[in-house]
N, C-alpha and C positions, 0 to 999 in steps of 0.2 A: 462195265467191267469192274470187278472187285479190285480194290487197291492192293489186296494181298495176292501176290503172285509167286510162282515157283521159279527160281533161277536154276537152270540145269547145268550141272558140272560133272566132271569125271567121277567124283567121289559120291555123287548122289544129287539130291535136290535141296535147295535152300529157300526157305520162305522169306519174302521181302515185302515191304510196304512200298509200292510204286505209284507215284503220282505225276501227272502231266499238267502243264498250264492249259488254261482254257483258250488262250490266244497263241500268238507266235512263240516258238521255242528259241530261247537264247542259247542254251547249251545244257550239259548234263552234270549232275552231281551225285557222287556216292556219299551218303550220309550215314555215319557210324555212331551208334548209340553209346550211352554210358554203360557202366558195368551192371546196371539194373535191368538190362535187356531192352527189347523193343517196346517201350512204354508209351503212354499217351503223349508225354512231352515230346518225344522224338517224332512221333507222327505229326504233331502240331508244327514242329520246326520244318518238317518236310513239306507240309502244306504251305507254310509261309514262303519257302523258296519256290514252290510251284507257282504261287501268285506273282512272284517276281520274274517268271518266265523260264524256270528251270525244270527239266525232267529229272526227277529224284528217285533213286533206288536206295532204300534204307533196309539193309538186310537184318534179319533176326539171327544174330551170331551165337546166342547163348542158350536158346531154348533147349537144345539137346544136351546141355550141361546142367539142366535143372534150374536154370535162372530164367524166371518168367515174371511178367508183370504182377501176377497174383502173389508169388512168394517173396518178392522183394519190396512189396508195398510198405512204406513207412520206415524202412531201414535207413535210407539216406537222410531223412529228416531227423531221425533219432541221433545219428552220428554227428550231424551238423548243429544240433540244437543245444540248448543250455542245460538240459536236465541230465545230470551226471549218471543217475541210475538208469535212465533210458539209453544213454550211450554205452554203459557197461553191459546192458542186456543185449544191445544190438551187435556188439563187437564179435562175440562168438558165432552169431548167425552169419555175419559177413565173412568171417574167416572160413566157415564151412562152405559157403557158396563159392568163394574164390579159389578153394583148394584145387579143383580140376584145371583151373586156368594156368596154373604154374607148370603144367606138363609141357615140355618142349614140343611134343607132337601137336598139342592144341595150338600153339603159336604158328606153326607151319601150316596147319589146316586153316586157321583163321585168315592168314595172309592169302592163301589160295582162294578162299571164298570171297574175300574183298576184291581180289583180282578178277574173279569171275563176274562180279557185279560191274566192275570197270569195263570188261569186255562187252557186256550187254549194252551199256550206254554208248561205248565207242562205236559199236556196230549199228546203233539206232540211226535211221535215215535222217530224222529231224535234228539229232544231236551233231551228226557229221564229224565225229571224232573230237569234239571239244568237251573235255571232261575234267572236272576238278573233284577234290575230296574234302569233306569237312567231317570232323569227329570231336567227340566230347569225352574227356576222361579216358576210359578204356578205348573209346573211339578215336581220341586224339592220338593215342599211342599207335593204333593201327592205321591212322592217316599218315603218320611218319613212315610206317612200314610200307604202305602202298607207294609212297614217293620213292623209297629206296628200290623197290622191286619193279616199278612200272615207268619206263623211260618216256612213254607217251603222255603221261599225266601233265596237265597244263597248270594246275594250281593246287596247293595244299594248305588247308586252314585247320590246324589242330588247336583245340581248346584244352588247356591243362593236360597235355599228354606227355608221356615219357618218350625219350629218344635214345635208347641204349644201343647204339650202333658203333661199329669200328670206324676209323677214319676212311678205310677203303669203302665201306658200305655207304657212308655219307657222301662220298665222292660220286656215287651213282645217281644222286638226286639231280634231276634236270629241272623240276618244277620250282618256281619261287614259293617260299613258305612264309605265311603270316601266322604267328603263334601267339596265343593269348594265355595270360596267367594272372592269378590274383596274388598280391603281395603277401598275403597271409598263408599262402600255400607253400610252407617253408621247404619241403623236400625239393620241389620242382624249381622254385626260385633260387634256392641255394646252388642247384646244379646248373643254372642258366649261364653264368659266365663261362664255364668250361664248354658248354654246348655252343655258345656263340663263337668261341675261339675255334672249336673244331669245325663248325660250319664255314668259318672264314677260310681256314686252311683248305677245306674241301671245295671251296669256290661256289658254295651254295648261296643263292639270294635269300637270306634268312632275316626276317624282321620280327623280333619279339615285341610284344606290348604287355607291360605289367601294370595292373591297376591297383592303386593304393586302396586300403579299406575294403578289400575284397579277398576272397579265398577260393578254395576249390569249389567248382560247380556254380560259380557266380552267375552263369547264364541261365541256369535251370529255374524257370519261374514257377515250377511246381514244388520247389523246395523252399518253404517260407524262411528257413534259417540261413540257407546258403545264397539265395538270390540277391543280387544287387542291381537295381533297375538302371542306374546311371552307367556303370560299366557294361552291362548287357546291351543297352541301347547303342552305346558307342561302338562296341565290338560288332554289333549287327551292321551298322552303317559302314564301318571300315571293311567288313567282309564283303558287302555288296560292291563297294568301290573296287576292292581287290579283284573280285571275280570279273567285274566289268572290264578291267584292264587286261586280264590274263586269259580268260576263258571264253568270253563272248566274241 
């Protein structure tokens, strides 16, 4: 069976990369890609989780917005890299790609799509209702969103995602949250104390981990300028331990 499958939902179908372990199933994971779309790096991470025993559904949430592996290639490296001219050239491309994502209707649709992926895993006989979510950047943001909107979720692991929710919305989160950040990712790290306080008031089991000498996208080993092997390896180990406690 091809790993590319269609997720059927009321608003149509959604393409997703779906992989299963060769051996026994531990549980299920929704894996949400970065803002570059469903690229090779995301598929590789899905494969890594499958080797650990997880059924993984990684939806392609941006192809219908014109964001594909082909037209985002190299932009992430250019923005994270040392070449100022390359960064300046990449910025307008990035702004053009991201413009449709600022539409409130896009946010509602994307949350609906992520919830549909959750439902597919929740209803999978091997998964037996044991589902977590992991996401990176854009995907980290929508991992938080799934936690807000899905009370059956058992674990949430956002990597450098935004959590712009009201106190009332945060109080809906039932799943424990393990969130990763790079110290050099100034906007997110600057907002972290307020988020920690809000999570505490909401009664959410929220554990942030901030890595020094790392920035945004430190886990992405396909981005030679952003990737940091030490933090990435540590975050991987902590994620597996977290999932083993809460989802398996």
